[in-house]
C-alpha positions, 0 to 999 in steps of 0.5 A: 434814286436815294442813296442809301448812307442817307437814309440810314442818317434821316432814320438815325436823326429821326430816332435820336431826336423821339428820344431826346425829346421822351427823354426831357419829359419827366423833368417838366409834367407836374404830373410825374412823380420822379418830377415831384422829387426832383422838380425843375431848376429851369427858372432858378437862375432868374429868380436868383437873378429877381432877388440879386437886382431887387437887393440893388438901390434902386431897381429899374425896369430895365436893369432888373430885367436885364438881370434876368435876362428877360425882354419885356414882352408887354408893359402897361404903367403898373407892369411888365410881362416878361415870358420863358419857356415854361413860366413867365415874370411879371415886375410890378412898376408903379413907377419907373423903380420895381417893387415886385416880382412875380414867377407864374410857373407853368412848366419849369416847376421848382420843389421847395427844397430847391429854393431851399438850398437857393434862399436858405430855411423858409418860416410857414406861412399861410400861403406856402414857404417864407425865405428871408435872403438878406443880401449885405453888400446895399444892407437890403432885406429881400422876402420871398414867398413861394407858393405851392401846388398843394397845401402843406408845403413840404420839401419835394412840393412843386412852386406853382407861384414865387413872389418877390417882394424887397424892403430897405434895413439901413 
């Protein structure tokens, strides 16, 4: 015979799990109007880490992947792929040096406003918004292109793709 306290505990845990899964859906649901205003911050730290890693004098594949706290899941001569929950990153690697990091944001879509808070004021670009990030310790200038889900790009626009490229200034 089943113990009544065990049944109550199981029912409560199931209700709690159901409530948690329903409550977190609006944050990543691209169709939700609330998600359009708030966006999703899951990819922001990884984008910031990739920009910092690209600003180093020799951004090697293993170094950039470690900075992004990701494990390379696939690799060719010119690309390396990292999967995250809600997005993926592709490192362009014509040699062992990373020249570009591209984020394909599937569920974890931040807003232009969130990227602006992290990277400073952007300038309009035909594909979205272009941020210029200067990393003074190494003298590098990093360009970050944020492509919105739909144009024109506005502060509350969700971002579907982010491309990070580095250029030496010193």
